[in-house]
N, C-alpha and C positions, 0 to 999 in steps of 0.2 A: 547472599547475593540480593541486590536490590530488586524489588518487584515493581512492575509497571501496570498496575491495575487500571490506570487511567486510559489505557488503549484497548480497543477492540478492532481487529483488522478484518477486512473483507477483500476477497479477490475472486474474480471470475476467470475460469481457465478450463482446461481439459484434464481428464484423469492422468494422461501420460505426462503432461507438462508439470502437473502438481507433484507427481511421484518423483520425477527427475529433479525437482527443486528442493528435496529434503535436506541435502547437505548444507546448502546456503541458507535456507530458512532456519535450520537448527542453530546456526551461528548466533543469530540475534533473537530468536523467538524462544528457544529452549529455556525452561525454568524461569520464565519472565512473568508468569501469572496472566499474561495476555493471551487471548484466544484468537485463532484464525478461523474465520468462517469462509469456506470455499464453495462458491457456487459452480459446480462442475457441469459444464454446458454440453457434454456429450449427449447425442440423441438417444432415445430409448432403444432403438434398434442397434445402435453401436454398443450400448451397455450390454445388451444380450449377446450379440455376436462376438464381442471381445471378452465376454465374461468378466466384466470389471467388478472388482470386489471392494466396495466402499468400506466395509467393516475392516478388512485387512489393512486398507490404507490408513484408517484412523488408528489402528493398532501400531502400524509402523511409525506414525508420527508420535504416538505415546511412548514408544520405545526410545525415541530420540528426545524425549523430554518436552514434547509440544502437545498442546491441546488443539485438536482439529475438529471442527463441526462441518458436516457436509450438507449443502443445500442443492436443490435441483431447479432447473429453469422454471420461471413463472408463466411461460407460454410456450407452446410447441414450436413456434417459429422464432423463439428468442435466440439470437446469436450471442457470442461472447461479448460483443459490443453492447448489446442491450442489457445483458446480464451484469455488465460492469456497473450500471446504474441501479439495477434492481436488487443487487446484493445489499444495498443500504437497508432495505426492508428486512432482510435476514439478520443483519447485524443488530438492528434494533430489537427484533424478536428475541435474539439470543440474550441480550443484556436484560430484557424484561423477564424472560423465563428464568434465567439464572439469578435474578435479584441483584444484578450488578449495576443497576441504573445509577445508584448514588455514587459509586466509585468511578464509573466510566466517564471520562471527559471528552475523549476524541474518538471518532470513527475514522480509521485510516483505510481509505479505498486505494488498493494497490494493483499494480500489474504483477504477473507471476514471476517477473525477473527484477522486481524492486528489491534492493539490498540495503540494509542499514548496517554500517560498520558497528554501531552500538546503539541501543535504545537510550542509554544514559544521556548523551548530548542532545538527542532528539527530545527527550522529556524536559531537559533544561531549557531548550529553545522554545518549546511550545508553552512552557509555564508563563511566558511573558504575554500571552494572549488570553482574552477573556472567554472561558468556556461556558459561562453561565448565560450567554446570549447567543443568538444565531451568528456563528463565526465560520468563515470559509477560508481555509489556509492551503497554501501550496506554492507552486512556482510555474513560470512559463517555460517554453522551450528555449534552449540556447541557440537553436537554429532559426535564423531570421525568417526564412521562408515558411517553416513549420509553425513558428509562433504567430504568423499572420492568419493562420486558419481559425484560431480561436480568439485572436486579438489579445490585449493585455488582461482580459478578464477571465481567462480560462486556466485553471490549474491542470497540470498534466499528471496522469496517474502513475507513470513510471517513476516519477520523483516522490509520489505519495500525495494523495489528496486527503486533507483532514477537515472533517466537519464536526462542529460541536454537537452534542446531543440535542440541544434545542433546535439547531438548524435542521438536523436529520429528521426530527419529529415534524418540523414545519413542512418539509417537502414530501415526506413519506406518502401522504394521501394522494399526491399528484403524480407519482412516478409513472403510473400506467399512461397517463395522458401526455407525459413528457417524452415517451419513446419516439425515436425517429431513426432514420438511416444514417445519421451522422456518427462520428466516433463517440465512444462511450464517455470520454472526458468532456466533449462538447455537449452531450446530452445532459450531463450533471450540471455543467455551467448554466445552460439555458433553463433548466428546471429551477435552479437557485434564483436566477434573474427574474423568472416569471412568477415565482411564488414566495419570494422573501425579499427583504431589503438588504440581505448580506451581499457583500462584494469581496472579491479576492484580496486577501492580505498576503503579500509575498513573504516567505520565510527564507532568509539567507541560509545557504548550506544544503537545502534540498536541491537535488540535481536530476533533471530529466536525462541528461547526458546524450542528447541527440547528436552524437559525433561518431565518426567511423574511421576505420583503418588505424593509423598510428596516433594514439591519444596520450603519448608519454608526457607531453607538456602539461596536460590537464592534471595528471597524477603527481607531477613534480612541482606543481605551482605553490605548494605550501598552504593552500586554502583549507578551511575546515569543511569537510563533507559530511552532511547528515545522512544522505542517501545517494545511491548510484543506480544506474539503469543501463540496459543494452549491453551488459558486460559479457554476455555469451552469444551475441548475435551481430551487432554492428561492429564490435571489437571484442577481443577475448582477453580477459584478465581473471586470474584465480582469486577472486575477491575475498573468499572466506579464508584463504591462506594469508593474504595481505593483512586482513583485519584481525588475525589471531593475536596481534600485539595488544589489543584492547584488554585482553584477559590479564595482562601484566600491568598496564599503565593507564587503563580507563580511557579518558577522552583524549587520545593521542594519535589516532589514526592519521598517518602521513604528515604528522606535524614535525616542525623543526624546533630545536631548542638551543639557546645560546647561554653559556655560563660565564661568570666573571673571569675565571682562570683559563 
């Protein structure tokens, strides 16, 4: 099975949401050589009252073939939104401590319901971008009203935000000063704009999927989807069952084929 050492993923979430995401995360993350760093934002009193067992959660991920590292909030008042940006620091720390800095090309900052049908086409798509310089990759919202919140310059985390290692290192010293009450995606964008020359490069196929109710036409369009989002909230699709086909035919999720005969 192909390894994807070029990725290190970060997500800010809660213990309960992370635990419930194991089946879908396993589809694309298991046996990939990529690590997921989860900044679990539950408050300390919640951790104690609910008896949250981080060690057990790490073991559950390991049993499913995934490498999970747990991080905790960088400030007592840090919400999931603030942690969404601060996890960049934890991902950088991980690749430095583990000695993976030379292999890692992209930090993927995700929502806890970001889903990749397969890492193979994602890897192929991102190989066309320069990871040796500060590079900011992602996509905007398909929803016109929501896309206007961040304008054309903000990548949305549900689709996956990808930072080259040089860009992550450039903004890491400024993360504390970049904290605000805006959404996590907007905080990342503003920090990049304020402290680097990188600007968003859109990646076709990444999907924020800001759509609700019946999205059948989206899935029937024949387009190549690198990522999906909101599949268990704004609409409901068994994405890990849909995408099981990639284990047979690779980069074929929801694709159509025409043969001469």
